[in-house]
Every structure is written in structure tokens, then in C-alpha cells.
C-alpha positions as CSV (number, residue, x, y, z in Angstrom):
1,M,84.8,88.8,83.1
2,D,84.5,85.3,84.6
3,V,87.8,83.8,83.4
4,F,91.3,85.0,83.1
5,D,91.9,86.6,79.7
6,I,95.5,86.8,78.6
7,S,94.9,89.5,76.0
8,T,93.2,91.8,78.5
9,F,95.9,91.2,81.0
10,S,98.6,91.9,78.5
11,L,97.0,95.1,77.4
12,L,96.6,96.2,81.0
13,I,100.2,95.5,81.8
14,I,101.6,97.1,78.7
15,G,99.2,100.1,78.8
16,G,99.7,100.7,82.5
17,F,103.5,100.5,82.3
18,L,103.6,102.9,79.4
19,V,101.2,105.4,80.9
20,T,103.0,105.4,84.2
21,G,106.3,105.8,82.4
22,A,105.0,108.7,80.4
23,A,103.6,110.5,83.5
24,N,107.0,110.1,85.3
25,G,108.8,111.3,82.1
26,F,106.7,114.5,81.9
27,N,107.2,115.0,85.6
28,Q,111.0,114.9,85.2
29,V,110.9,117.3,82.3
30,I,108.9,119.8,84.3
31,E,111.1,119.3,87.4
32,R,114.5,118.9,85.8
33,E,116.0,122.1,87.4
34,H,114.6,121.2,90.8
35,D,115.9,117.6,90.5
36,K,119.4,119.0,90.3
37,L,119.1,120.2,93.9
38,M,118.3,116.8,95.5
39,E,120.8,114.0,95.9
40,R,118.2,111.4,95.1
41,T,117.2,112.9,91.8
42,A,120.4,114.7,90.7
43,V,121.6,111.5,89.0
44,R,118.6,111.3,86.6
45,P,119.4,111.7,82.9
46,L,117.9,115.3,82.5
47,P,119.8,116.9,85.5
48,L,123.0,115.2,84.3
49,G,122.5,116.5,80.8
50,N,122.5,113.0,79.2
51,L,119.1,113.7,77.7
52,S,117.5,117.0,76.5
53,A,114.1,118.2,77.6
54,T,112.8,118.0,74.0
55,Q,113.9,114.3,73.7
56,A,112.4,113.4,77.0
57,F,109.1,115.2,76.2
58,I,108.8,113.5,72.7
59,F,109.6,110.1,74.2
60,S,107.1,110.5,77.0
61,L,104.4,111.7,74.5
62,I,104.9,108.7,72.3
63,I,104.8,106.1,75.1
64,G,101.9,107.9,76.7
65,A,99.9,107.7,73.5
66,L,100.8,104.0,73.0
67,G,99.8,103.3,76.6
68,I,96.4,105.0,76.2
69,F,95.9,103.2,72.9
70,A,96.5,99.8,74.6
71,L,94.2,100.6,77.5
72,N,91.5,101.8,75.2
73,H,91.3,98.4,73.6
74,I,90.3,96.8,76.9
75,N,86.5,96.2,76.8
76,P,86.0,98.9,74.2
77,Q,82.2,98.1,74.1
78,G,81.8,99.7,77.5
79,S,83.0,103.1,76.5
80,F,82.4,106.6,78.0
81,F,80.1,108.5,75.6
82,G,81.3,106.3,72.8
83,L,84.8,107.9,72.8
84,M,87.0,105.8,75.1
85,S,86.9,102.6,77.0
86,K,86.7,102.9,80.8
87,S,90.3,101.7,81.1
88,G,91.5,104.2,78.5
89,A,89.7,107.0,80.2
90,F,91.1,106.2,83.6
91,G,94.6,105.8,82.2
92,L,94.3,109.3,80.6
93,L,92.8,110.8,83.7
94,S,95.6,109.4,85.8
95,M,98.4,110.8,83.6
96,V,96.7,114.3,83.2
97,L,96.2,114.7,86.9
98,Y,99.7,113.6,87.8
99,V,101.4,115.8,85.3
100,L,99.2,118.9,85.2
101,A,97.9,119.0,88.8
102,Y,100.1,117.1,91.2
103,T,103.5,118.0,89.7
104,P,103.1,121.8,89.7
105,L,101.2,121.8,93.0
106,K,104.2,120.2,94.8
107,R,105.9,123.6,94.8
108,I,102.8,125.5,95.9
109,S,101.1,123.5,98.7
110,P,101.2,120.2,100.7
111,F,97.7,119.8,99.3
112,A,99.6,118.1,96.5
113,I,99.5,114.9,98.5
114,T,95.7,114.8,98.3
115,V,95.7,115.7,94.6
116,G,98.5,113.1,93.9
117,A,96.6,110.4,95.8
118,V,93.9,110.4,93.1
119,P,96.1,109.3,90.1
120,G,98.1,107.2,92.6
121,A,95.0,105.2,93.5
122,I,93.7,104.8,89.9
123,P,95.9,101.8,89.0
124,F,94.1,99.7,91.6
125,L,90.8,100.8,90.2
126,L,92.0,100.4,86.7
127,G,92.9,96.7,87.1
128,F,89.4,95.9,88.5
129,V,87.6,97.8,85.8
130,A,89.7,96.1,83.1
131,A,88.9,92.7,84.5
132,T,85.1,93.3,85.1
133,D,84.2,96.3,82.9
134,D,82.4,97.5,86.0
135,F,82.8,100.9,87.6
136,G,80.8,100.9,90.8
137,V,81.0,100.4,94.6
138,A,83.5,97.6,94.3
139,A,85.9,99.6,92.2
140,G,85.4,102.6,94.4
141,T,86.2,100.6,97.5
142,L,89.5,99.5,96.0
143,F,90.3,103.1,95.0
144,A,89.5,104.3,98.5
145,I,91.9,101.8,100.1
146,Q,94.8,102.9,98.0
147,F,93.8,106.6,98.3
148,F,94.0,106.6,102.1
149,W,97.1,104.4,102.1
150,Q,99.0,107.1,100.3
151,Y,98.7,109.6,103.2
152,P,100.8,107.7,105.7
153,H,103.0,106.5,102.8
154,F,103.8,110.0,101.5
155,I,103.9,111.6,105.0
156,A,106.6,109.1,105.9
157,I,108.5,109.8,102.6
158,A,108.1,113.6,103.1
159,W,109.3,113.3,106.7
160,V,112.5,111.3,105.7
161,Q,113.2,113.5,102.7
162,D,112.1,116.8,104.3
163,G,115.5,118.6,104.0
164,E,115.9,117.5,100.4
165,Y,112.4,118.6,99.4
166,K,112.8,122.0,101.0
167,K,116.1,122.5,99.4
168,A,114.5,121.9,96.0
169,G,111.5,124.1,96.8
170,F,108.9,121.3,97.2
171,K,106.2,121.8,99.9
172,M,105.4,118.2,100.7
173,M,105.0,118.2,104.5
174,L,101.4,118.6,105.7
175,G,101.4,121.5,108.1
176,G,104.7,122.7,106.8
177,E,106.9,121.1,109.4
178,K,107.5,117.6,111.0
179,G,105.4,117.2,114.0
180,K,102.2,115.9,115.6
181,Y,99.9,117.3,112.9
182,P,101.2,115.3,109.8
183,A,101.6,112.2,112.1
184,F,98.0,112.5,113.3
185,I,96.8,112.7,109.7
186,G,98.8,109.5,109.0
187,V,97.0,107.8,111.9
188,I,93.5,108.9,110.9
189,T,94.0,107.8,107.3
190,S,95.5,104.5,108.3
191,V,92.4,103.8,110.4
192,L,90.1,104.7,107.5
193,M,92.1,102.5,105.2
194,T,91.8,99.6,107.5
195,F,88.1,100.0,107.9
196,I,87.5,100.3,104.2
197,S,89.6,97.2,103.5
198,V,87.1,95.0,105.3
199,I,84.0,96.6,103.9
200,P,83.7,93.9,101.2
201,F,83.1,91.4,104.1
202,L,80.9,93.6,106.2
203,F,78.5,94.6,103.4
204,E,78.9,91.8,100.8
205,I,79.7,94.1,97.9
206,P,79.0,92.5,94.5
207,L,82.1,91.5,92.5
208,L,84.3,92.1,95.6
209,S,83.8,89.5,98.2
210,L,85.9,88.7,101.3
211,S,85.5,85.7,103.6
212,V,85.7,86.0,107.3
213,Y,89.2,84.5,107.3
214,G,90.4,87.0,104.7
215,A,88.7,89.9,106.5
216,V,90.4,89.0,109.8
217,I,93.9,88.8,108.1
218,V,93.3,92.0,106.2
219,F,92.2,93.8,109.4
220,L,95.2,92.6,111.4
221,L,97.5,93.7,108.6
222,G,95.9,97.1,108.6
223,A,96.1,97.3,112.4
224,W,99.8,96.5,112.1
225,F,100.3,99.2,109.6
226,T,98.3,101.7,111.7
227,S,100.4,100.9,114.7
228,K,103.4,102.1,112.8
229,A,101.6,105.4,112.1
230,V,100.7,105.7,115.8
231,K,104.4,105.2,116.7
232,L,105.3,108.1,114.4
233,Y,102.7,110.2,116.2
234,Q,104.2,109.2,119.6
235,N,107.9,109.6,118.7
236,C,107.9,112.2,115.8
237,D,111.4,111.2,114.7
238,D,113.1,110.2,111.5
239,I,113.8,106.6,112.5
240,T,110.1,105.9,113.1
241,A,109.1,107.7,109.9
242,R,111.5,105.5,108.0
243,T,109.9,102.4,109.6
244,L,106.5,103.6,108.6
245,M,107.7,104.2,105.0
246,L,109.1,100.7,104.8
247,S,105.9,99.3,106.3
248,S,103.9,101.0,103.7
249,F,105.9,99.3,101.0
250,A,105.0,95.9,102.6
251,Y,101.4,96.6,103.4
252,L,99.9,97.3,100.0
253,P,101.1,94.2,98.0
254,L,100.4,91.9,101.0
255,M,96.9,93.2,101.3
256,Q,96.3,92.7,97.5
257,I,97.7,89.2,97.7
258,I,95.4,88.3,100.6
259,Y,92.4,89.6,98.6
260,M,93.5,87.3,95.7
261,L,94.2,84.2,97.7
262,D,91.0,84.6,99.6
263,K,89.0,84.7,96.4
264,F,90.6,81.7,94.7
265,L,91.5,79.5,97.6
266,I,88.9,80.0,100.3
267,Q,85.7,81.2,98.7
């Protein structure tokens, strides 16, 4: 797609919003008893009894179906096996993995972080596929950036919320306990994320270009974020973990903005 298309953009926003809402709704239905045990989630409608599980399930099912319907109307000519558009298929895959794999696995193993990173990275990929109807190296690169970003992001959250998660029976900390091991994983994945973020400049990937100026800025931003992960490895304390968590919130949108500005203002 060479020009901005308002109908495609609208379908992407509406469909993405509804699918994300449905996935979170199903998640809260499944975890309603566990949510009662954590201060952060105890005020949700289901733990408070303001909404029944049946009502929440039906609502989530309806908005999920509407979301997939909207996404399925993006570039329908480029469908998988003539059944669903690429956008519809990725939206459905994201919701299914989040609800049926990530959600139950949180109470079994910290491997849930890896499983959850897949649906967590699909929105980045979904936007690119919706705009270009192309699922190739460029889309995979964007997916990989957000996939690896989620490790330091969730390690920091799990670190800060460790007591709450354990109280509710969630096994979210890699290695089981706060310490050098999860912090080291955060460093390694931050480095991988930073390297992958400049691949469009290094290898001139079709449909995903990055100028030397954009590459330098993106690299420095990644190095800054990685430094926060290194600090957690050095200090292994809650304050540094919170700093890393807040830094993760800043890194992702800033990186995406740099990609966009580089494309439209510099190239």
C-alpha cells in the first residue's frame, strides 16, 4: 500500500482494539479467583462481583468476533488458504495464544513469558501486514523487536510485582526468584532487540528502510534501554527494576516514532 488508506486504518484500529479487549476479557474470566488475591487486580469487576463470569464471557466473545470480522476485511484478497485475510488470521492467532496458552501457563511455569511474547509482538506485525499486505522479512523484523523487548519489560514487572504474583499463584519470575539469572536474560534480550532494530539499515530490507540518521538514533535509544537492564543485573533491587519497567514503557513508542519520522521526513 503506497498511500495512507483511512478505511484500512479504521478497520485496523477497531479490530485491534476489540481483539485485545476480548483477549483481556477472557483472561479475566479465567483468572477471576486469582485476581481476588492481588491488590492491583482485586478491584476488577469480576473479583468485586459487579459482573458475572457468564456476562464477561459472552461480552468478550462478541467483541472478539467483531474484532476478527473487522481485521478480516483488511486486504481480503491476500488470504490464507482462501479462508481469512492475513490480518484476520494474525488477530485470531494472537487472541487464541494469549487466552489458551499464555493465561493458563502463568500458573505453571515462567516459560509463560516466552509464550506470551508471541501474541504480545503480533500487534506490531499486524499493523505492517495491514498496511502492506506483505508477510516477509520486514514484518518478521518488527515482530522480533517487540518479541525481545518483552523480556526485560516483563522481567521488570515480575520483579516489582513478585510478592503479589506469588500470593496469587502465578509463576512469572524466570528462574523462580529475583536475582542475577532473570536480570541477565533481560540484558541479553535487550542487546538482541537493539541489534535487530538497526537491521533495516544494515541489510536494506525491502519495505522497511532506515536511514543512517534513524539507525544511529534507534541504536542509541536501544543502548539507553539496555543500560537500564545492565543496572538491574548489577544492583538486583526493586528500585532499579521499577526504573527498567518505566524505561520499557518509554522505549517502544519512541522507537516506533523514530521509524515513522525517519521514513517520512528523512528518506
